[in-house]
C-alpha positions, 0 to 999 in steps of 0.5 A: 583596396577597393574590389570591384565585382563584375556583372557575373559576380553580381548575378551569382550573389543574387542567385545565392540570395534567391536560393537561401531566402526560403532555406535560411528560416528552416536552417535557423529553426533547426539550429534553435531546436538543436540548441534547445536539445543541447541545453536541455541535456545539460540542464538535466545533467546539472539538476539530475532530472529523472524520468520516473514511472507515475505508478511509483509516485505516492501522495504528498502532504500539503502546505510543504508539510512532509507526507508522514507528518501530515498523515499524523496531523490528519490521522490519515496514516495511509495517505503517504502509502496512496499512489497518485492514481488513487489520489483526490486530485486524479479522482477529480479529473476523472469525475470531470471527464465523466460529467463535465462542467456539471461537476462544478455545481456546488452541490456536486463539487462539495461531495468530491474527495478533492474538496474534502482534502482542500477543506482539511488543509484549510482547517489544519493550517489555515489555507490551501494554496493561499485560499482561506475560504471554503467557497474559493476552493471551487475556483481553484479546482476549475483552474486545475481542470483548466490546466488538465484541458490545456494543450501541453505545448501551450502552458497556461499563464496567470498568477501563481498562487502560494506554494504553486509551481508553474505547470510544465516544471519537473516535479520534486520527489524524495525516495521512500526507503526499502522500495522503488517508490517516491514521495511527491514533495512538490507537483501533486497536481502536475502528477495527477494531470499526467496520470489522467492524460494516460502518461506512464512517466513524468520528469522529476527531480529526486532530492533528499534522504530516503524516508519511511512511510508510517505503514513501513515504520509500524511494520518494522516495529512489530515485535515478532519481525524484530525490525526485519522487512517481513510481512507476517500476513498479506499487506497490499501497499505499493511501498512494501510490494517486492522489497518486503518478504511475505511469510504467510500467504494466508489465502491457502489456509482460508480457502481450505477453511471455507471449503471445509466449513461449507462441506460441514454445513457451518453457516459462516455468515451466522457464526462466531470466529476466534483467532488465537494470536491474530497478528495483524488480523488478516483472518479476522478481516476476511472472516468478517467479510464473510459475515462472521462475528470476529474476535482475536487474541494478540499480545503485540499492540503494534500488530493490532494497530496494523490490522486496524490501519490496513484491514479496518479491524476495529481495535475492540475486536481484539483482546490484547494479552497472553493467549493463556491468560485470555483463554483462562478468563474467557467465559464463552465458546466460539463456533470456529477457532483458528490456532495457527503456528502457536502450539509448537512454542508450548511444545518447545517449552517457551509457553507459560504452561505445558502444550497439553494444558494449552490445547485444553484451553483451546478445546474449551473455547471451541464450539464446533470447529478448530483449525490448527497448524503447528511446527513440524519435524520436516522443517529444518529449524525443528528437525531436532527440537520437534523430532516426533511432531509429524502429521501422524503424531500431531493427529493422535496427540490432538485426539488424546488431549482434547474432546475432539473425536475427528481430526482431518488433514485439509492440506498444507500451506504454500509458505515453503518457498524462497528463503523459507524453502526448507521450512513451513509446509505445515499441515492444516488440521480441522478438529470436530466432535461427533454430533 
């Protein structure tokens, strides 16, 4: 059947077309936008894209080599502990922002961390994103900076290099165990661009089982902590911050020590310092910064290696061995000696000699000042086993068993908090002799 419209119907159709003509593109565009949002949500749910803070992302390896393995291969064991914000990639973008295209003069570019990182990769595996010649790293860096300068809405085109992922894709990460951090697996350059642009977060796909950084593994291997997530001395690294328990603040003791040395007229910058049972070597590091010639005694080789790795304490500054044996063999004296949390082990009968013999060895090694603390009866775990060892008893005991003539109480530590609320809070003593 044929329907024949009248003039009124024709005029109505013309009015509809006239009204719809400018509106239809907008309706279509809105429909496309809504469809894109719907598909993006479905895609996120399918591949589990997360929005992660950039501050929690730590450096990857290179050439698809996991960060921990790459760290061992290059000898840079702190690379997997390095936040993306302190990476060579971000450093290059920040330097470009400071000096512009001048940065790409070979004489300047070859001094950058980025260049050195690329050359290290070429020397190790034979290439860096397909680049095999040192002189070609400059062009790749220029491409990287070009992506940084490009508007996010207009992703740069071009042929991808080997192991290179298209700009704008979510980065790939794996979780780092015992932390809120992630190791970058793919996307180090994209993370650097986002960070340098001031972004706080980035789209990421989290994949794989949690891994340990070399630093975490080394800390777990320290004998005294026995595999627990414990920091005996301060460690400033993102993957141990917040999820690992610090035992000794150390800054409280150092402050009391330096204040006393200043009052006593001891020139720290022209002194020798011995730390008995130096653990990681935090006090060695801090006294070294003040100008002291430092030496440590520590029986645990892993703890010594932590200090070398984290604080930069040279391994030959620490004598590995039992403190009694080392002190007996020592033929010199030190201006300042630290003996923290050791004496009570001898008082509890866990040492190779009685506590009186041990403290006499310490006395012999001290030329000017001995700083000492020890377990006390006020601590829950020593309430019965060290029942007599209060500050008064310790002071008299030191005067009776050493050549020191003055024993001063400088204050107490601040370690009796959290899970250790009923322990620590030990008195720090300064022991000197009359002039």
